[in-house]
All heavy atoms as atom14 arrays in JSON, in Angstrom:
{
  "sequence": "MRIDGQDITRLDGKALQQRRQRIGMVFQHFNLLKSRTVVSNVRFPLELAKP",
  "atom14_mask": [
    [1, 1, 1, 1, 1, 1, 1, 1, 0, 0, 0, 0, 0, 0],
    [1, 1, 1, 1, 1, 1, 1, 1, 1, 1, 1, 0, 0, 0],
    [1, 1, 1, 1, 1, 1, 1, 1, 0, 0, 0, 0, 0, 0],
    [1, 1, 1, 1, 1, 1, 1, 1, 0, 0, 0, 0, 0, 0],
    [1, 1, 1, 1, 0, 0, 0, 0, 0, 0, 0, 0, 0, 0],
    [1, 1, 1, 1, 1, 1, 1, 1, 1, 0, 0, 0, 0, 0],
    [1, 1, 1, 1, 1, 1, 1, 1, 0, 0, 0, 0, 0, 0],
    [1, 1, 1, 1, 1, 1, 1, 1, 0, 0, 0, 0, 0, 0],
    [1, 1, 1, 1, 1, 1, 1, 0, 0, 0, 0, 0, 0, 0],
    [1, 1, 1, 1, 1, 1, 1, 1, 1, 1, 1, 0, 0, 0],
    [1, 1, 1, 1, 1, 1, 1, 1, 0, 0, 0, 0, 0, 0],
    [1, 1, 1, 1, 1, 1, 1, 1, 0, 0, 0, 0, 0, 0],
    [1, 1, 1, 1, 0, 0, 0, 0, 0, 0, 0, 0, 0, 0],
    [1, 1, 1, 1, 1, 1, 1, 1, 1, 0, 0, 0, 0, 0],
    [1, 1, 1, 1, 1, 0, 0, 0, 0, 0, 0, 0, 0, 0],
    [1, 1, 1, 1, 1, 1, 1, 1, 0, 0, 0, 0, 0, 0],
    [1, 1, 1, 1, 1, 1, 1, 1, 1, 0, 0, 0, 0, 0],
    [1, 1, 1, 1, 1, 1, 1, 1, 1, 0, 0, 0, 0, 0],
    [1, 1, 1, 1, 1, 1, 1, 1, 1, 1, 1, 0, 0, 0],
    [1, 1, 1, 1, 1, 1, 1, 1, 1, 1, 1, 0, 0, 0],
    [1, 1, 1, 1, 1, 1, 1, 1, 1, 0, 0, 0, 0, 0],
    [1, 1, 1, 1, 1, 1, 1, 1, 1, 1, 1, 0, 0, 0],
    [1, 1, 1, 1, 1, 1, 1, 1, 0, 0, 0, 0, 0, 0],
    [1, 1, 1, 1, 0, 0, 0, 0, 0, 0, 0, 0, 0, 0],
    [1, 1, 1, 1, 1, 1, 1, 1, 0, 0, 0, 0, 0, 0],
    [1, 1, 1, 1, 1, 1, 1, 0, 0, 0, 0, 0, 0, 0],
    [1, 1, 1, 1, 1, 1, 1, 1, 1, 1, 1, 0, 0, 0],
    [1, 1, 1, 1, 1, 1, 1, 1, 1, 0, 0, 0, 0, 0],
    [1, 1, 1, 1, 1, 1, 1, 1, 1, 1, 0, 0, 0, 0],
    [1, 1, 1, 1, 1, 1, 1, 1, 1, 1, 1, 0, 0, 0],
    [1, 1, 1, 1, 1, 1, 1, 1, 0, 0, 0, 0, 0, 0],
    [1, 1, 1, 1, 1, 1, 1, 1, 0, 0, 0, 0, 0, 0],
    [1, 1, 1, 1, 1, 1, 1, 1, 0, 0, 0, 0, 0, 0],
    [1, 1, 1, 1, 1, 1, 1, 1, 1, 0, 0, 0, 0, 0],
    [1, 1, 1, 1, 1, 1, 0, 0, 0, 0, 0, 0, 0, 0],
    [1, 1, 1, 1, 1, 1, 1, 1, 1, 1, 1, 0, 0, 0],
    [1, 1, 1, 1, 1, 1, 1, 0, 0, 0, 0, 0, 0, 0],
    [1, 1, 1, 1, 1, 1, 1, 0, 0, 0, 0, 0, 0, 0],
    [1, 1, 1, 1, 1, 1, 1, 0, 0, 0, 0, 0, 0, 0],
    [1, 1, 1, 1, 1, 1, 0, 0, 0, 0, 0, 0, 0, 0],
    [1, 1, 1, 1, 1, 1, 1, 1, 0, 0, 0, 0, 0, 0],
    [1, 1, 1, 1, 1, 1, 1, 0, 0, 0, 0, 0, 0, 0],
    [1, 1, 1, 1, 1, 1, 1, 1, 1, 1, 1, 0, 0, 0],
    [1, 1, 1, 1, 1, 1, 1, 1, 1, 1, 1, 0, 0, 0],
    [1, 1, 1, 1, 1, 1, 1, 0, 0, 0, 0, 0, 0, 0],
    [1, 1, 1, 1, 1, 1, 1, 1, 0, 0, 0, 0, 0, 0],
    [1, 1, 1, 1, 1, 1, 1, 1, 1, 0, 0, 0, 0, 0],
    [1, 1, 1, 1, 1, 1, 1, 1, 0, 0, 0, 0, 0, 0],
    [1, 1, 1, 1, 1, 0, 0, 0, 0, 0, 0, 0, 0, 0],
    [1, 1, 1, 1, 1, 1, 1, 1, 1, 0, 0, 0, 0, 0],
    [1, 1, 1, 1, 1, 1, 1, 0, 0, 0, 0, 0, 0, 0]
  ],
  "atom14_positions": [
    [[-20.57, -23.69, 3.28], [-19.98, -22.52, 3.85], [-18.83, -22.09, 2.94], [-18.0, -22.9, 2.56], [-19.47, -22.84, 5.25], [-18.68, -21.74, 5.86], [-18.12, -22.22, 7.49], [-18.76, -20.87, 8.38], [0.0, 0.0, 0.0], [0.0, 0.0, 0.0], [0.0, 0.0, 0.0], [0.0, 0.0, 0.0], [0.0, 0.0, 0.0], [0.0, 0.0, 0.0]],
    [[-18.8, -20.82, 2.61], [-17.76, -20.29, 1.74], [-16.85, -19.34, 2.52], [-17.32, -18.5, 3.27], [-18.37, -19.54, 0.57], [-19.09, -20.43, -0.4], [-19.52, -19.63, -1.63], [-19.99, -20.52, -2.65], [-19.21, -21.12, -3.53], [-17.93, -20.93, -3.5], [-19.72, -21.93, -4.44], [0.0, 0.0, 0.0], [0.0, 0.0, 0.0], [0.0, 0.0, 0.0]],
    [[-15.56, -19.52, 2.3], [-14.56, -18.62, 2.86], [-13.66, -18.2, 1.71], [-13.08, -19.05, 1.03], [-13.74, -19.3, 3.98], [-14.67, -19.69, 5.12], [-12.62, -18.38, 4.45], [-14.0, -20.42, 6.26], [0.0, 0.0, 0.0], [0.0, 0.0, 0.0], [0.0, 0.0, 0.0], [0.0, 0.0, 0.0], [0.0, 0.0, 0.0], [0.0, 0.0, 0.0]],
    [[-13.56, -16.9, 1.49], [-12.8, -16.36, 0.35], [-13.24, -16.99, -0.96], [-12.42, -17.31, -1.81], [-11.3, -16.55, 0.56], [-10.74, -15.67, 1.66], [-11.33, -14.61, 1.94], [-9.7, -16.04, 2.23], [0.0, 0.0, 0.0], [0.0, 0.0, 0.0], [0.0, 0.0, 0.0], [0.0, 0.0, 0.0], [0.0, 0.0, 0.0], [0.0, 0.0, 0.0]],
    [[-14.53, -17.25, -1.1], [-15.07, -17.79, -2.33], [-14.92, -19.3, -2.48], [-15.37, -19.86, -3.47], [0.0, 0.0, 0.0], [0.0, 0.0, 0.0], [0.0, 0.0, 0.0], [0.0, 0.0, 0.0], [0.0, 0.0, 0.0], [0.0, 0.0, 0.0], [0.0, 0.0, 0.0], [0.0, 0.0, 0.0], [0.0, 0.0, 0.0], [0.0, 0.0, 0.0]],
    [[-14.3, -19.96, -1.52], [-14.1, -21.41, -1.6], [-15.12, -22.12, -0.71], [-15.26, -21.8, 0.47], [-12.69, -21.78, -1.14], [-12.39, -23.26, -1.25], [-10.99, -23.59, -0.78], [-10.45, -22.94, 0.1], [-10.4, -24.61, -1.38], [0.0, 0.0, 0.0], [0.0, 0.0, 0.0], [0.0, 0.0, 0.0], [0.0, 0.0, 0.0], [0.0, 0.0, 0.0]],
    [[-15.82, -23.09, -1.29], [-16.79, -23.89, -0.54], [-16.03, -24.92, 0.27], [-15.57, -25.93, -0.26], [-17.77, -24.58, -1.49], [-18.84, -25.36, -0.77], [-18.79, -25.47, 0.48], [-19.75, -25.87, -1.45], [0.0, 0.0, 0.0], [0.0, 0.0, 0.0], [0.0, 0.0, 0.0], [0.0, 0.0, 0.0], [0.0, 0.0, 0.0], [0.0, 0.0, 0.0]],
    [[-15.85, -24.66, 1.57], [-15.02, -25.55, 2.38], [-15.73, -26.85, 2.76], [-15.09, -27.78, 3.22], [-14.48, -24.84, 3.64], [-15.6, -24.43, 4.58], [-13.62, -23.65, 3.27], [-15.12, -24.0, 5.94], [0.0, 0.0, 0.0], [0.0, 0.0, 0.0], [0.0, 0.0, 0.0], [0.0, 0.0, 0.0], [0.0, 0.0, 0.0], [0.0, 0.0, 0.0]],
    [[-17.03, -26.94, 2.5], [-17.74, -28.19, 2.8], [-17.39, -29.27, 1.78], [-17.68, -30.44, 2.01], [-19.27, -27.99, 2.83], [-19.71, -27.57, 1.53], [-19.67, -26.97, 3.88], [0.0, 0.0, 0.0], [0.0, 0.0, 0.0], [0.0, 0.0, 0.0], [0.0, 0.0, 0.0], [0.0, 0.0, 0.0], [0.0, 0.0, 0.0], [0.0, 0.0, 0.0]],
    [[-16.76, -28.88, 0.69], [-16.4, -29.85, -0.36], [-14.94, -30.31, -0.26], [-14.49, -31.11, -1.07], [-16.66, -29.25, -1.73], [-18.12, -28.9, -1.94], [-18.41, -28.56, -3.38], [-19.77, -28.15, -3.57], [-20.8, -28.97, -3.73], [-20.62, -30.25, -3.7], [-22.02, -28.5, -3.92], [0.0, 0.0, 0.0], [0.0, 0.0, 0.0], [0.0, 0.0, 0.0]],
    [[-14.21, -29.81, 0.71], [-12.8, -30.18, 0.86], [-12.67, -31.56, 1.5], [-13.47, -31.93, 2.36], [-12.06, -29.15, 1.72], [-12.01, -27.73, 1.18], [-11.32, -26.81, 2.18], [-11.29, -27.68, -0.16], [0.0, 0.0, 0.0], [0.0, 0.0, 0.0], [0.0, 0.0, 0.0], [0.0, 0.0, 0.0], [0.0, 0.0, 0.0], [0.0, 0.0, 0.0]],
    [[-11.64, -32.3, 1.09], [-11.38, -33.6, 1.73], [-10.64, -33.35, 3.05], [-10.31, -32.22, 3.39], [-10.6, -34.53, 0.81], [-9.19, -34.04, 0.49], [-8.7, -33.12, 1.15], [-8.57, -34.61, -0.44], [0.0, 0.0, 0.0], [0.0, 0.0, 0.0], [0.0, 0.0, 0.0], [0.0, 0.0, 0.0], [0.0, 0.0, 0.0], [0.0, 0.0, 0.0]],
    [[-10.38, -34.4, 3.79], [-9.8, -34.28, 5.12], [-8.51, -33.48, 5.17], [-8.35, -32.57, 5.99], [0.0, 0.0, 0.0], [0.0, 0.0, 0.0], [0.0, 0.0, 0.0], [0.0, 0.0, 0.0], [0.0, 0.0, 0.0], [0.0, 0.0, 0.0], [0.0, 0.0, 0.0], [0.0, 0.0, 0.0], [0.0, 0.0, 0.0], [0.0, 0.0, 0.0]],
    [[-7.55, -33.8, 4.3], [-6.25, -33.13, 4.31], [-6.39, -31.66, 3.92], [-5.83, -30.77, 4.56], [-5.3, -33.85, 3.34], [-3.95, -33.25, 3.23], [-3.08, -33.66, 4.38], [-1.65, -33.17, 4.14], [-0.83, -33.3, 5.29], [0.0, 0.0, 0.0], [0.0, 0.0, 0.0], [0.0, 0.0, 0.0], [0.0, 0.0, 0.0], [0.0, 0.0, 0.0]],
    [[-7.15, -31.39, 2.86], [-7.34, -30.01, 2.4], [-8.08, -29.18, 3.45], [-7.76, -28.02, 3.67], [-8.09, -29.98, 1.08], [0.0, 0.0, 0.0], [0.0, 0.0, 0.0], [0.0, 0.0, 0.0], [0.0, 0.0, 0.0], [0.0, 0.0, 0.0], [0.0, 0.0, 0.0], [0.0, 0.0, 0.0], [0.0, 0.0, 0.0], [0.0, 0.0, 0.0]],
    [[-9.07, -29.8, 4.11], [-9.82, -29.09, 5.14], [-8.92, -28.77, 6.33], [-8.97, -27.67, 6.88], [-11.03, -29.91, 5.59], [-11.93, -29.27, 6.63], [-12.47, -27.93, 6.15], [-13.07, -30.21, 7.0], [0.0, 0.0, 0.0], [0.0, 0.0, 0.0], [0.0, 0.0, 0.0], [0.0, 0.0, 0.0], [0.0, 0.0, 0.0], [0.0, 0.0, 0.0]],
    [[-8.08, -29.71, 6.71], [-7.16, -29.48, 7.82], [-6.2, -28.33, 7.5], [-5.98, -27.46, 8.33], [-6.36, -30.74, 8.11], [-5.4, -30.59, 9.27], [-4.58, -31.85, 9.5], [-4.5, -32.72, 8.66], [-3.98, -31.94, 10.66], [0.0, 0.0, 0.0], [0.0, 0.0, 0.0], [0.0, 0.0, 0.0], [0.0, 0.0, 0.0], [0.0, 0.0, 0.0]],
    [[-5.69, -28.3, 6.27], [-4.79, -27.21, 5.87], [-5.52, -25.87, 5.87], [-4.96, -24.86, 6.28], [-4.2, -27.5, 4.49], [-3.22, -28.64, 4.5], [-2.76, -29.03, 3.11], [-3.43, -28.74, 2.1], [-1.62, -29.7, 3.03], [0.0, 0.0, 0.0], [0.0, 0.0, 0.0], [0.0, 0.0, 0.0], [0.0, 0.0, 0.0], [0.0, 0.0, 0.0]],
    [[-6.76, -25.88, 5.41], [-7.54, -24.64, 5.38], [-7.84, -24.13, 6.78], [-7.75, -22.95, 7.06], [-8.85, -24.89, 4.6], [-9.68, -23.68, 4.41], [-8.98, -22.68, 3.52], [-9.9, -21.59, 3.28], [-9.53, -20.41, 2.88], [-8.29, -20.17, 2.59], [-10.41, -19.46, 2.7], [0.0, 0.0, 0.0], [0.0, 0.0, 0.0], [0.0, 0.0, 0.0]],
    [[-8.17, -25.06, 7.68], [-8.48, -24.68, 9.06], [-7.29, -24.05, 9.77], [-7.46, -23.22, 10.65], [-8.94, -25.91, 9.85], [-10.34, -26.32, 9.54], [-10.73, -27.52, 10.35], [-12.13, -27.84, 10.17], [-12.68, -28.97, 10.6], [-11.95, -29.89, 11.2], [-13.96, -29.19, 10.41], [0.0, 0.0, 0.0], [0.0, 0.0, 0.0], [0.0, 0.0, 0.0]],
    [[-6.09, -24.43, 9.37], [-4.89, -23.86, 9.99], [-4.74, -22.39, 9.65], [-4.02, -21.68, 10.32], [-3.65, -24.64, 9.56], [-3.59, -26.02, 10.16], [-2.41, -26.84, 9.67], [-1.78, -26.51, 8.67], [-2.13, -27.91, 10.37], [0.0, 0.0, 0.0], [0.0, 0.0, 0.0], [0.0, 0.0, 0.0], [0.0, 0.0, 0.0], [0.0, 0.0, 0.0]],
    [[-5.43, -21.93, 8.63], [-5.35, -20.53, 8.22], [-6.57, -19.73, 8.68], [-6.73, -18.58, 8.29], [-5.23, -20.46, 6.7], [-3.95, -21.14, 6.2], [-3.82, -21.11, 4.71], [-3.77, -19.72, 4.26], [-4.31, -19.29, 3.14], [-4.95, -20.11, 2.35], [-4.22, -18.03, 2.81], [0.0, 0.0, 0.0], [0.0, 0.0, 0.0], [0.0, 0.0, 0.0]],
    [[-7.42, -20.33, 9.5], [-8.64, -19.67, 9.98], [-8.5, -19.39, 11.48], [-8.08, -20.25, 12.24], [-9.88, -20.55, 9.73], [-10.08, -20.77, 8.23], [-11.13, -19.93, 10.36], [-11.16, -21.77, 7.9], [0.0, 0.0, 0.0], [0.0, 0.0, 0.0], [0.0, 0.0, 0.0], [0.0, 0.0, 0.0], [0.0, 0.0, 0.0], [0.0, 0.0, 0.0]],
    [[-8.86, -18.2, 11.89], [-8.85, -17.85, 13.3], [-10.24, -17.46, 13.74], [-11.08, -17.06, 12.94], [0.0, 0.0, 0.0], [0.0, 0.0, 0.0], [0.0, 0.0, 0.0], [0.0, 0.0, 0.0], [0.0, 0.0, 0.0], [0.0, 0.0, 0.0], [0.0, 0.0, 0.0], [0.0, 0.0, 0.0], [0.0, 0.0, 0.0], [0.0, 0.0, 0.0]],
    [[-10.49, -17.62, 15.02], [-11.79, -17.24, 15.57], [-11.58, -16.39, 16.81], [-10.62, -16.6, 17.55], [-12.6, -18.48, 15.96], [-13.01, -19.3, 14.79], [-14.18, -20.64, 15.14], [-14.03, -21.01, 16.82], [0.0, 0.0, 0.0], [0.0, 0.0, 0.0], [0.0, 0.0, 0.0], [0.0, 0.0, 0.0], [0.0, 0.0, 0.0], [0.0, 0.0, 0.0]],
    [[-12.47, -15.47, 17.02], [-12.47, -14.67, 18.23], [-13.81, -14.92, 18.91], [-14.86, -14.62, 18.34], [-12.29, -13.16, 17.93], [-12.39, -12.36, 19.21], [-10.98, -12.92, 17.2], [0.0, 0.0, 0.0], [0.0, 0.0, 0.0], [0.0, 0.0, 0.0], [0.0, 0.0, 0.0], [0.0, 0.0, 0.0], [0.0, 0.0, 0.0], [0.0, 0.0, 0.0]],
    [[-13.77, -15.5, 20.08], [-14.99, -15.83, 20.8], [-15.48, -14.62, 21.59], [-14.69, -13.88, 22.16], [-14.75, -17.0, 21.77], [-14.42, -18.28, 21.07], [-13.12, -18.68, 20.9], [-15.43, -19.08, 20.56], [-12.81, -19.87, 20.26], [-15.15, -20.26, 19.91], [-13.83, -20.65, 19.76], [0.0, 0.0, 0.0], [0.0, 0.0, 0.0], [0.0, 0.0, 0.0]],
    [[-16.78, -14.43, 21.62], [-17.34, -13.35, 22.41], [-17.31, -13.7, 23.89], [-17.12, -12.84, 24.73], [-18.77, -13.07, 21.96], [-18.84, -12.44, 20.59], [-20.26, -12.13, 20.17], [-21.23, -12.49, 20.84], [-20.41, -11.47, 19.06], [0.0, 0.0, 0.0], [0.0, 0.0, 0.0], [0.0, 0.0, 0.0], [0.0, 0.0, 0.0], [0.0, 0.0, 0.0]],
    [[-17.5, -14.95, 24.19], [-17.42, -15.44, 25.56], [-16.36, -16.52, 25.58], [-16.39, -17.45, 24.79], [-18.76, -16.03, 26.01], [-19.88, -15.06, 25.95], [-20.08, -14.1, 26.91], [-20.84, -14.87, 25.03], [-21.13, -13.37, 26.59], [-21.62, -13.82, 25.43], [0.0, 0.0, 0.0], [0.0, 0.0, 0.0], [0.0, 0.0, 0.0], [0.0, 0.0, 0.0]],
    [[-15.41, -16.39, 26.47], [-14.33, -17.35, 26.5], [-14.15, -17.87, 27.93], [-14.55, -17.23, 28.89], [-13.03, -16.74, 25.99], [-12.61, -15.52, 26.76], [-11.79, -15.64, 27.86], [-13.04, -14.26, 26.37], [-11.4, -14.51, 28.58], [-12.66, -13.13, 27.08], [-11.84, -13.25, 28.18], [0.0, 0.0, 0.0], [0.0, 0.0, 0.0], [0.0, 0.0, 0.0]],
    [[-13.56, -19.01, 28.03], [-13.28, -19.61, 29.33], [-11.81, -19.97, 29.38], [-11.33, -20.76, 28.58], [-14.11, -20.88, 29.54], [-15.58, -20.58, 29.59], [-15.99, -19.66, 30.27], [-16.37, -21.34, 28.87], [0.0, 0.0, 0.0], [0.0, 0.0, 0.0], [0.0, 0.0, 0.0], [0.0, 0.0, 0.0], [0.0, 0.0, 0.0], [0.0, 0.0, 0.0]],
    [[-11.11, -19.38, 30.32], [-9.72, -19.75, 30.53], [-9.67, -20.98, 31.42], [-10.52, -21.16, 32.29], [-8.95, -18.6, 31.2], [-8.87, -17.3, 30.4], [-8.17, -16.23, 31.23], [-8.17, -17.51, 29.09], [0.0, 0.0, 0.0], [0.0, 0.0, 0.0], [0.0, 0.0, 0.0], [0.0, 0.0, 0.0], [0.0, 0.0, 0.0], [0.0, 0.0, 0.0]],
    [[-8.67, -21.83, 31.2], [-8.49, -22.99, 32.06], [-7.85, -22.52, 33.36], [-6.79, -21.89, 33.35], [-7.6, -24.02, 31.36], [-8.15, -24.57, 30.04], [-7.1, -25.4, 29.34], [-9.4, -25.37, 30.29], [0.0, 0.0, 0.0], [0.0, 0.0, 0.0], [0.0, 0.0, 0.0], [0.0, 0.0, 0.0], [0.0, 0.0, 0.0], [0.0, 0.0, 0.0]],
    [[-8.48, -22.81, 34.46], [-8.0, -22.33, 35.76], [-6.66, -22.93, 36.14], [-5.94, -22.37, 36.94], [-9.04, -22.62, 36.84], [-10.29, -21.8, 36.66], [-11.28, -22.03, 37.76], [-12.53, -21.21, 37.46], [-13.45, -21.16, 38.57], [0.0, 0.0, 0.0], [0.0, 0.0, 0.0], [0.0, 0.0, 0.0], [0.0, 0.0, 0.0], [0.0, 0.0, 0.0]],
    [[-6.34, -24.08, 35.55], [-5.08, -24.74, 35.88], [-3.89, -24.16, 35.11], [-2.77, -24.59, 35.3], [-5.18, -26.24, 35.59], [-5.45, -26.44, 34.21], [0.0, 0.0, 0.0], [0.0, 0.0, 0.0], [0.0, 0.0, 0.0], [0.0, 0.0, 0.0], [0.0, 0.0, 0.0], [0.0, 0.0, 0.0], [0.0, 0.0, 0.0], [0.0, 0.0, 0.0]],
    [[-4.15, -23.18, 34.25], [-3.09, -22.58, 33.42], [-3.03, -21.08, 33.64], [-4.02, -20.46, 34.0], [-3.36, -22.85, 31.94], [-3.23, -24.3, 31.55], [-3.58, -24.48, 30.08], [-3.26, -25.81, 29.63], [-2.2, -26.11, 28.88], [-1.39, -25.17, 28.48], [-1.99, -27.35, 28.51], [0.0, 0.0, 0.0], [0.0, 0.0, 0.0], [0.0, 0.0, 0.0]],
    [[-1.85, -20.52, 33.38], [-1.72, -19.06, 33.41], [-2.37, -18.51, 32.13], [-2.72, -19.26, 31.22], [-0.23, -18.66, 33.43], [0.38, -19.09, 32.2], [0.5, -19.26, 34.62], [0.0, 0.0, 0.0], [0.0, 0.0, 0.0], [0.0, 0.0, 0.0], [0.0, 0.0, 0.0], [0.0, 0.0, 0.0], [0.0, 0.0, 0.0], [0.0, 0.0, 0.0]],
    [[-2.49, -17.19, 32.06], [-3.06, -16.57, 30.86], [-2.2, -16.91, 29.65], [-2.71, -17.31, 28.6], [-3.19, -15.05, 31.04], [-3.6, -14.38, 29.73], [-4.19, -14.72, 32.13], [0.0, 0.0, 0.0], [0.0, 0.0, 0.0], [0.0, 0.0, 0.0], [0.0, 0.0, 0.0], [0.0, 0.0, 0.0], [0.0, 0.0, 0.0], [0.0, 0.0, 0.0]],
    [[-0.89, -16.77, 29.79], [0.01, -17.09, 28.68], [-0.14, -18.54, 28.27], [-0.2, -18.87, 27.08], [1.48, -16.77, 29.06], [2.44, -17.28, 28.01], [1.67, -15.28, 29.25], [0.0, 0.0, 0.0], [0.0, 0.0, 0.0], [0.0, 0.0, 0.0], [0.0, 0.0, 0.0], [0.0, 0.0, 0.0], [0.0, 0.0, 0.0], [0.0, 0.0, 0.0]],
    [[-0.22, -19.42, 29.23], [-0.38, -20.85, 28.94], [-1.72, -21.12, 28.25], [-1.8, -21.98, 27.37], [-0.28, -21.66, 30.24], [-0.39, -23.02, 29.99], [0.0, 0.0, 0.0], [0.0, 0.0, 0.0], [0.0, 0.0, 0.0], [0.0, 0.0, 0.0], [0.0, 0.0, 0.0], [0.0, 0.0, 0.0], [0.0, 0.0, 0.0], [0.0, 0.0, 0.0]],
    [[-2.76, -20.4, 28.62], [-4.06, -20.53, 27.95], [-3.97, -20.09, 26.5], [-4.58, -20.7, 25.63], [-5.12, -19.7, 28.68], [-5.84, -20.48, 29.75], [-6.74, -21.24, 29.46], [-5.42, -20.3, 30.99], [0.0, 0.0, 0.0], [0.0, 0.0, 0.0], [0.0, 0.0, 0.0], [0.0, 0.0, 0.0], [0.0, 0.0, 0.0], [0.0, 0.0, 0.0]],
    [[-3.22, -19.04, 26.23], [-3.06, -18.56, 24.86], [-2.26, -19.56, 24.03], [-2.57, -19.81, 22.88], [-2.38, -17.17, 24.84], [-2.02, -16.74, 23.43], [-3.28, -16.14, 25.51], [0.0, 0.0, 0.0], [0.0, 0.0, 0.0], [0.0, 0.0, 0.0], [0.0, 0.0, 0.0], [0.0, 0.0, 0.0], [0.0, 0.0, 0.0], [0.0, 0.0, 0.0]],
    [[-1.26, -20.17, 24.64], [-0.42, -21.14, 23.93], [-1.11, -22.48, 23.72], [-0.73, -23.24, 22.83], [0.87, -21.38, 24.72], [1.82, -20.23, 24.69], [3.07, -20.58, 25.44], [3.99, -19.46, 25.45], [4.91, -19.27, 26.36], [5.07, -20.13, 27.35], [5.7, -18.23, 26.29], [0.0, 0.0, 0.0], [0.0, 0.0, 0.0], [0.0, 0.0, 0.0]],
    [[-2.09, -22.8, 24.53], [-2.72, -24.11, 24.51], [-3.21, -24.55, 23.13], [-2.91, -25.64, 22.68], [-3.84, -24.17, 25.55], [-4.47, -25.53, 25.69], [-3.71, -26.63, 26.04], [-5.82, -25.69, 25.49], [-4.29, -27.87, 26.17], [-6.41, -26.93, 25.62], [-5.64, -28.03, 25.96], [0.0, 0.0, 0.0], [0.0, 0.0, 0.0], [0.0, 0.0, 0.0]],
    [[-3.96, -23.73, 22.39], [-4.4, -24.16, 21.05], [-3.23, -24.43, 20.12], [-3.29, -25.29, 19.26], [-5.24, -22.99, 20.54], [-5.6, -22.21, 21.74], [-4.52, -22.43, 22.74], [0.0, 0.0, 0.0], [0.0, 0.0, 0.0], [0.0, 0.0, 0.0], [0.0, 0.0, 0.0], [0.0, 0.0, 0.0], [0.0, 0.0, 0.0], [0.0, 0.0, 0.0]],
    [[-2.14, -23.68, 20.29], [-0.96, -23.9, 19.45], [-0.33, -25.24, 19.77], [0.17, -25.93, 18.88], [0.03, -22.77, 19.65], [-0.48, -21.38, 19.29], [0.56, -20.31, 19.66], [-0.82, -21.3, 17.82], [0.0, 0.0, 0.0], [0.0, 0.0, 0.0], [0.0, 0.0, 0.0], [0.0, 0.0, 0.0], [0.0, 0.0, 0.0], [0.0, 0.0, 0.0]],
    [[-0.35, -25.64, 21.04], [0.17, -26.95, 21.43], [-0.66, -28.05, 20.79], [-0.12, -29.06, 20.33], [0.13, -27.1, 22.95], [1.06, -26.17, 23.7], [0.8, -26.17, 25.2], [0.05, -27.03, 25.7], [1.35, -25.29, 25.88], [0.0, 0.0, 0.0], [0.0, 0.0, 0.0], [0.0, 0.0, 0.0], [0.0, 0.0, 0.0], [0.0, 0.0, 0.0]],
    [[-1.97, -27.88, 20.74], [-2.85, -28.89, 20.14], [-2.66, -28.97, 18.63], [-2.85, -30.05, 18.05], [-4.3, -28.56, 20.45], [-4.72, -28.61, 21.92], [-6.17, -28.19, 22.06], [-4.49, -30.0, 22.5], [0.0, 0.0, 0.0], [0.0, 0.0, 0.0], [0.0, 0.0, 0.0], [0.0, 0.0, 0.0], [0.0, 0.0, 0.0], [0.0, 0.0, 0.0]],
    [[-2.3, -27.86, 18.0], [-2.2, -27.82, 16.55], [-0.87, -28.35, 16.02], [-0.71, -28.55, 14.83], [-2.4, -26.39, 16.05], [0.0, 0.0, 0.0], [0.0, 0.0, 0.0], [0.0, 0.0, 0.0], [0.0, 0.0, 0.0], [0.0, 0.0, 0.0], [0.0, 0.0, 0.0], [0.0, 0.0, 0.0], [0.0, 0.0, 0.0], [0.0, 0.0, 0.0]],
    [[0.09, -28.59, 16.9], [1.4, -29.08, 16.45], [1.24, -30.44, 15.75], [0.54, -31.3, 16.25], [2.36, -29.23, 17.63], [2.91, -27.93, 18.13], [3.93, -28.17, 19.2], [4.46, -26.86, 19.75], [5.39, -27.05, 20.83], [0.0, 0.0, 0.0], [0.0, 0.0, 0.0], [0.0, 0.0, 0.0], [0.0, 0.0, 0.0], [0.0, 0.0, 0.0]],
    [[1.9, -30.57, 14.6], [1.79, -31.84, 13.86], [2.51, -32.99, 14.54], [3.34, -32.87, 15.33], [2.45, -31.54, 12.52], [3.15, -30.24, 12.64], [2.67, -29.59, 13.89], [0.0, 0.0, 0.0], [0.0, 0.0, 0.0], [0.0, 0.0, 0.0], [0.0, 0.0, 0.0], [0.0, 0.0, 0.0], [0.0, 0.0, 0.0], [0.0, 0.0, 0.0]]
  ]
}
């Protein structure tokens, strides 16, 4: 798979993790967690990504 001309399947763990931090996705179908508010659902991936 190439992103901006770079074959990301050849990246090692650290390089792949750094590259993934610069990639965003927009899902066509999404599921909000019922136990969280909308704002909390939006913040949730950011909480998981904290080093």
